[in-house]
Each structure stands twice: as structure tokens, then as C-alpha cells.
Residue, then its C-alpha position, 0 to 999 in steps of 0.5 A: m500500500n502506498k502510504q505517501y500523503h495525498q489529499l482525499t477525493q470525493e470518491l475516496r470519501y464515499q468509500i470511507s463512508a461505506s466502509r464505516k457502515t460495515g463496521m470496519t475499524l479505522r485501520q481496516i478502512a485505511e487499508e481498504v482505501g489505500v491511505h495512511f491510518s492518520t489520513v482517515c483519522r484526520e478526515l473523520k475528526r475534521n468533517i464528521t458532523s452531528l449527523n454522523y459522517d456524510p461524504k458529500m458534506a465532508h467534501t464540501l467542507s474540505c473545499k470550503r476550507k481550501m478557499t478560505s484558509k490563510k497561511a498565518c505567519k508564526r515567526q515570532p520571537s516567542t516561538d523561537e524561544i519555545i523551541r530553544k527551551c524545549m531543546v534544552l530539555n532534550w525534546s525532539p522536534g516531534a515531541i515539541c510539536d505534540r506538546m504545543p497544543i497543550e501548552f500554547a495558543p493555536s497561533e504559536c503552534l508549529s509543525h515538526t517540519t517548521i521546527y526543523r527548519r527553524i533549527e536549520e536556520n539557526k545553524q546557518q546563522g552560527g547557532t548550535l541548536y542543531k547539536q541538541l537534536p536526538r540523532y545529531g552526529k549519529t551514522r545511520w545503518k545503510g542496509g545490506k544482507r541480513k540473516r532473516n532468522a537471526g537469533v531464532s535458533l538460539i531460543p528454545d520453545r519460541v512462540d512467534i508473534s503471529e500466535r499472539p492475540k490480536i487484542v494486544a496490538a490494539r493497546e487497549r488493556i493493562g497487562d500487555w508488555e514489551g521488553d528488551t535489555v539495555h545491557g544485553q546480559v539479563h535473561t530473566a526480564l519479565t515481559i510479554t513481547l520480546d525480540n530474538g536476542g540470545e539473552f532471552a533463551g531462558h524465557m520459559k523460566v519466566h513463564e513458569a514462575t509468573g504464568a505470563k505468556v511470552y511471544f517473540a517478534k519476527p527478526y528485524a521487525s522492530w515496529q512490532r515492539g514499537t513502544n519498547e524500541n522507542t524507549n530504547g532509542r531515547i535511552r541510547r541518546f545519553w547512554p550509547k551502546k557499549f556504555d558501561m552502565a555499571r559506572l552509573t550511580e543510582e541518582e544518575i539513573e533516577n534522574r534519567i528516568l525522571q527525564l524520560n517520564l517528563t518528555p511528551r509522547k505522541i501516543l499520549g496526545g502530547l502528555t508526558p507519561s507522568r501526567s498520563l499516569l496521574v490522570s489515569v489514577l485520578h480517574l480510578l480513584l473517582d470511579s472507586s469513590s462513586d461506587v462507594l457512595 
């Protein structure tokens, strides 16, 4: 499927409407229509009315927005200062973009591409903001031949991710976990979905001790454990591979954990993990108190 962005036509809007009436999920609709999942989400968010989603009305609203939209200039000293302060906190342009609708007025909100452009302008003017980018100075792997089943033979009684219940991918319930090891020498990490590293050869001991069902992602399919890989990438920003973590003090580790938990996440709608957890706990407490009353 071509996931490159393109604007929806009226024909595609009718197709979206028909797919919704059959009870298909948003991801299934995106696959059916041939667009990215986020395109379908934005379409429904922008054009759904009190009378539900009308493809004809949706197309009319879209055309009207194109004719009346104005490209407002957001180049203000305040937005440049926002970028500078957030970069000092080690937030990526994407994280800054996700957080802006929560913290700032609509007129100050910027896209991640605009933020990258501002950082590049700062570099050309002799600034050093670009050095605070998460992947500054890192060499990307160019690809090449890989053994597609690497690590699989090292893990006895391996259960492939294809056998995992589909509800896990929806990320809608508590108790489904992803795991990996940062140091690479631990074999008793309690998890649900793991990669195929040799350090997990003892996964059956975990299963027998806890009753947890352990599944393994396919080799070189990091997106099947997206949350875990994203967190690992954040950790590597300040503790690169082969770094001797035994040198770290308890305080240094706790400070980095706090920093990670105070960084906005896209999947949380721009909230930080700490704030999201607090909101969830408060909801549980309120629900419990209402039951008692």
C-alpha cells in the first residue's frame, strides 16, 4: 500500500463512508482505501458532523476550507524561544510539536517540519541548536544482507508473534508488555513481547514462575515492539551502546528516568507519561469513590 500523503477525493470519501457502515475499524478502512491510518483519522475528526459522517458534506467542507484558509505567519520571537527551551530539555522536534497544543495558543503552534527548519536556520546563522537534536552526529545503518532468522535458533520453545492475540496490538488493556535489555546480559526480564536476542533463551523460566505468556517478534521487525524500541532509542541518546552502565550511580539513573517520564509522547496526545499516569489514577480513584457512595 502506498502510504505517501495525498489529499482525499470525493470518491475516496464515499468509500470511507461505506466502509464505516460495515463496521470496519479505522485501520481496516485505511487499508481498504489505500491511505495512511492518520489520513482517515484526520478526515473523520475534521468533517464528521452531528449527523454522523456524510461524504458529500465532508467534501464540501474540505473545499470550503481550501478557499478560505490563510497561511498565518508564526515567526515570532516567542516561538523561537519555545523551541530553544524545549531543546534544552532534550525534546525532539516531534515531541515539541505534540506538546504545543497543550501548552500554547493555536497561533504559536508549529509543525515538526517548521521546527526543523527553524533549527536549520539557526545553524546557518552560527547557532548550535542543531547539536541538541536526538540523532545529531549519529551514522545511520545503510542496509545490506541480513540473516532473516537471526537469533531464532538460539531460543528454545519460541512462540512467534503471529500466535499472539490480536487484542494486544490494539493497546487497549493493562497487562500487555514489551521488553528488551539495555545491557544485553539479563535473561530473566519479565515481559510479554520480546525480540530474538540470545539473552532471552531462558524465557520459559519466566513463564513458569509468573504464568505470563511470552511471544517473540519476527527478526528485524522492530515496529512490532514499537513502544519498547522507542524507549530504547531515547535511552541510547545519553547512554550509547557499549556504555558501561555499571559506572552509573543510582541518582544518575533516577534522574534519567525522571527525564524520560517528563518528555511528551505522541501516543499520549502530547502528555508526558507522568501526567498520563496521574490522570489515569485520578480517574480510578473517582470511579472507586462513586461506587462507594
